[in-house]
N, C-alpha and C positions, 0 to 999 in steps of 0.2 A: 724191306722197308718201301713202300711206293713213292713215285715221285709225283709230287703235286703239281697239277698243270694248272697256270693262269692264263685266264682269256684278256687280251689287249685288246681294249676298245679304243677305236678311233674318236676324238672329241667331236668329229663332225658327224659321227653315228648316231648324237643324243639327238632328239629333237627339242632343240634349244629355238625358242621364240626369236624370230629375227627383230631387232627394234625397228619400229614404223620411222622412215624417213619422210622428211618435208625439207622444201626449200627455207631458209632463213626469213625470207619475207612472209611466207606462211605461218611462221612461228614467231612472227613479231611482236614484241610486248608493247612497244610504244603506239601511240595513237595515229599513226600514219596511216594513209592509204595507198596502194601500189596498182600500177596499171602495167600491161605489156609484159605480164610474168614477171615482175619485179623490176624490170627496168627502167620505170619510171617512179620517182617516190614523191607524194604529193602530202600535204598537209591532212588534219583531220576532216576538214569541211571544205571538200571539193567545190561547193556550189558557189562559194565567194570568188574563187577563180575565175568561174565563168562568168559570174555579174562584172568582173573588172574588164574580162575582155569584151563583154557586150559593150560597156560603157565607152570603151576606148575604139571597138570597131564601128559600132553603128554610126555616130558622127563622122567619123573618118570616111566611111563607105559613101554616106550623104554627101559628103563635101567633094569627093572625087567624081560622085554622077554628076553634081551639079558643074563641077568643071568640065566635064566630058561634053556635057551640053554646051556649055561656052565655047568649047574649042571647034565645035560644027557652024558657030555662029559669028565668031570674032578670030582675032589675030592670034601668033603663035602664042603669045604670052600666057594665055591660059592653058596651052599644052605643058609648059615649063612648071607652070603652078600645079597641073596634075600630077607630073611627075616627082615634084617635090613631096607632094602629100602621099603619094603612094609610097615613096621611098622612107618617110618618118613615120608612116603607120606600120610598114614591115618591120622596121627597127624597134620600133616600141613594144609590137607583139612578141617579136624575137628574144627581147630580153627580159618580159615577163614571161614566157615559156622557162627560157635557161633560169631564171631566179626560182620558179615555183617546182620546177621537175625533177630536180636532182638532189644528189646530197648536200645539204647545207654546210654540214661540218660535225654530223653526230659522231661521237664516242660511243664505240661498243660497251655494252654494259658486261659486267661480270656475273656468272652464275653462282659464285660462291665469294664470301668474302677473303680479303686478303690474309697472309699469315699474320701472327700475333705480333705486335710490334716488341721493341726492346724495353728494358727494364726504365732505362733512362725516359723513353717516350712516355711510358705511363705515368712518369712522376712529373710530365711537362707542365708548367704552369698557365697553359693554355686553356684551360677549363678542364673540368672532370670527363674522364672519358666515358664512353656509353657501353652499354653490354650489348652485343649482338649474336644471338645464338642459332647456330646453324650447323647442320649434321651433329648435333649433339656435342657442340665444342663451344666453350663459352669464350668469346673474341672480346678483349677489350680494345678498342679502337680509337683514337681522340678524332674528334670532330674536327678540330682545325689543326694545320701544320703550317710552320713558317718556310717559305723559299726565299732564298738570298737571290736576286738578279744579278748579272754580271756587271751593271753598274753601281751596284751595292745597295740598291733598293731593296726593302724587304715587304713581301706580300705574303697574303694569307691564301691559302687553299683550303678547301674543305672537303670532306667525305661525304659522298652522295649515299644515304640509305637505300635510295631505290636502284641506282645502276651499282652499288657495290664498289666505288673506285674513288680515289681522290682526284678531284677535277684538277685540271692544268690551270696557271692564270688566265683570268678572263673568261674562263668557261663558267658556264651556269646550267642548271636543269630548267627547261623549259615545261612547265605546267601544263601548258595546252597539248605539246606533242609528247609529253612523259618522255623525253631524252633529254641526257647532258649532252649539250654543244659546245664545239670551240668558239672562242672569241664572241660570246653570245652578244646581239646588239638589240634585237626586239623580237617578239612574233608579229608579223604583219598580216593582219587579217584579209588585206587587199590581194596578196597573192598568195594566201594560206599557206605559209612557210615561214619558219626561222629564218631570220637573215643573221647570217652567221659569217665564219671565217670563209667559207668556199663559195659562197653565192653573194656576199657583200659586193664585189666589184659590178655584178650584173644588175644588183638592185638600184645600184648609184646610178649606172647606165639606163636605168628603165625610168627612174624618177626624172632625170634629166631630160630623157627624148620624151617624155610624157608632157614635160613644160615646154619644151620647145615646138611640139605639136600643137598643144594650145595655142601658143604665141602664132604659130604660122597660119594655124585655120582661122583664129580671130582677125588677124591682120589681112589676109587673102578676101575673106568674106567682107570687111569692112572697104576694102578696094572695089570690089564688084558693086557694092551699092553705091559708092562716091563717083565711078565711072559711067554710070548712068546718067541719060541727058536731062532726066526729070529731077524735080525738088527732092531734097532729102527724105521728106515723110512720103511723097508718092512713091519714091524708089524702094522705101522699105514696105510699104503696103503691097508693093508688087513682086517683092522677093523676100518672102516670109522665111524660107529655107536660111537665107543668110541672117536674117536677124536673130533666129533661133539659134544659130551656132555661134554666132557674136554673143549673146547671153550666156550659153552653155560653157564656152572655152573661158568667158570672163570668169565666172564662178569657179571653176575648176582649175584655171592658173594660180588661185589664191591657195589652195591646198596643196598640189604637187609642187608649185613653185618655192611654198615654204617650206615645204618638206626636202626640196632640193637645197635651198639655201642652209637648212639646219644641218644638213648632212656633210656639206662641203665644211661646214665650222668644225664638226666632230673631226673630219680628217685633219683640218689643220693643227688641232691639238692632239690628236691621236687618242681620241674617245670612242665609247660606245655609247648608244642612247641609254642603256642600261646603268652605265659607268656615271653617266653626266646628271643623272638624276638621283642616284644612291650615294656616289662618292665625294660629289660636289668638289672636284680637282681645283676649282677656283681657290679654296682655303688652304689646299696644301699642293705639294710637288705632284705632278702626274709621272710615275715611274716610267712609263710607256712611252713618253711624248720624245722623240727624234728630231724635232724641228720640221718646219712646214713641208721643204723641199723632200726629206726623207721620209714623212708620213705619206705625203702624196706617192712616192715612188713605192711605199710599201704596200699600197692597196691597188694602183692601177699598173704598175710594173714588174712586180713581184710575181713568180710564176704560183699560180693555185695549186696547193699542196693536193697529192692524190687521196682519193677517198679512203677511208677504212672500213669500209663496208663491201661485203661482197654477196648482195642479197639473194644469189641465185645458187649459192653453195648449199649442200646437204648435211642437214645435222638430225640429230634423233629428235623424236617429239618429246622425250620427256626432258631434254636440254641438258642432261649431266654426262652424256656419252657424246665424245668426240668421234666424228666419223672423218676418216681421210679419204680424200677423193685420190684422181688419178696421179696428182702431183705430190700426194703426200704431204698436205697440208692438214693440220690437225684444227678443227674449227670448234668452237663453241656455239651455244645456240645463238646468240646474237653478237658473236664476234668473230669477224673475218680476219683477225691478225694472226699472224705466225706466232707460234707459241716458242718462246726461248727463255733461256735463264735470266737475260737481262729485260724482260717484259716491264713495260712501264706501268701496268697496273700491279706488280708486286709493291708491298709496303717498303720492305728494306730498301728496294733499288730506285723509288720513286725519285730522289734527286738526281741520279745519274740520269734516267730515263729523260727527264724533261730537259736535259742539255740539247741546245740546237733546235728548242722550241721557240715560242715566241717570247722574245726576252732573254734566251740562253742563260744558264745558271751558274755560280759556281759553287764548290762545295763546302767552302768555309763562310761560316757567316760572318756578316759585317755589321757595323752599327750604323743605322741609318732609320729614316722615317717608317714607320709601318703605316701601310694603305688602310 
């Protein structure tokens, strides 16, 4: 009786097609644009950012040139005015760059829906569940879920059908950028970026420095005209550039100044622009208001949370295969978070995952007013 011989094949001997790899920013499903190999994240229309830079830079450069000419002809006061104008201009453009070129607080989307909810959640009175078919599995996921804050207030969180995740409180899906974002304030066309959790302090500094720059150039240009020995109208006819700067800054300060005052009011009441127009907290209690001092501390003194994106990480082109890098971090196509059992995107662990986030949560519901 002969002995059968079996040939052992090494899995590496098969000509298996290797998955095509791309950087996450190259496989991005949102509407953002990227520069410097994914190191800079911009909005969908970068031309508006250049327009804003032009509207700030050109008048400021003209003002500085005017003051540099005056330095050669007059006393040292013009030199100090020139230095002040340069400092404000650099600060304003720097805050514009910081607001528009980084991750504002994008929540990485899931490549597939969460696990099916429990039977109790299916019978929840929060509205009929909706069917989501993916991978030939019919999942019934409620659109809305109640979350109880640590202060006893109850807020609703929604399931995003585009990003396939439950948004954290105060998060929303920006239709312009096509991303779910944390603490969504608004999408600003002037900086071509969503104003959210991570770039809101820079945005406040940007509009505040823009207001200060307008007032500074307006005042100094008016002083230039009044210091001339001729009459007012004669001086204005001889110094046309100062007149143009006065008119320009007078018009601009109403816009940026009003925006600055409005956002300082929102900080005092711990609201976002989106919430102020949609929820009308003047008619009911704001569950996020901590008092004026603590609200300001939350914006200007709290540490900016780290980005959840790693746009230069490698992923498979089909978006379903996670590829480990040298540090063995499993990556999803648009998710640079570490995959672990208590991931915040799991439906069953959603309550626990939101602990420590904005507003901190309790596990046990409490009776309170709903937002």
